[in-house]
N, C-alpha and C positions, 0 to 999 in steps of 0.2 A: 504494500499499499504506499503510494508516495504522498508527500506533505499536500499536494494539491487535492487529493482524494478524501483525505481528513475533513470531519465536519469543523466548520469555525465555532470557536467559543463566542457564544453571546454575552455582550456585556450590558447590564441594566443601568439605566440611568446614568451614562457618563456622556458629558459635554465635553465636545472636543473644543479646544481652544486653538485660535488662529496661532500660527507660528509667529515669532517676532522676525521681521524683516533683516535681513543680514547688514544693513544700512545703519540698523538701531543697535548692534551689537559690536561692543569694542572688544578687539582681539587683543589689546594690551592689558596686563593686569595693573592695576592702580595700587601701589605700596607707598604709603605717607611713612617715613622713616621716623623714628622718636627722636630727639635730641641725643639719646646716647648711642643711636647707629650712626647720626650725623657726625659726631665727634670719634667714634670708633674708639675701640679697646686700644689701651695703649700698647705699642709695640716696643718691646725693649730694644734699645740701641746695640746694634751688632755691626761689626766691621766685615768688609767683604761684598763683592759683587752680587752675590744671591741675595743677600741680606737687604742691600740697597734696593735691588730690584723688587723684591717682596713688599718692602716697605712702601714703595712710590706704587707698585700695582694694588696694594689694599687702600692705599688713600684715595687713588684715581676710582676705584669701584665704589667707595663710600660718597665721592663726589657725583658719581653717576646717579647713584640710589636718591640721593638728596634732589637731583635735577629731574626725578621722574622717570627714570631709565629712557632717556630717549633714544632713537634709532641713529644709527651711525657707526663708525668706527672707535670713538671714544678719544681720539688724540688729544683733542682737546683737555680734556680730564687728566690724561696722563702727562701732558706738558704742564698744567697747573698743579700735579701732586708733584712732580719732578723739581719744578722752581722752588716750591715750598720746603721740599726735602734740602735742596742745595742753600735756603737760606737758614735753615735751623742748624746747618752746621758751621 
């Protein structure tokens, strides 16, 4: 017996709601970071290129979150985080 031969189940008193048009659905998740997320956890200062890269990456990520996760490659967030890192030293 195939699926098309099986009797359909009847649903009683079920109203079908019209689907929301795709133009009204946002594909982006909206996350509003708190002040704790915006400032981020303190990253202990370490020397070395890997630690510096990781500190800059983390700061750029936090900046991207605070900006509302915009589309794009995020180079501007990286450059801002890198400049801030260099100014701290």
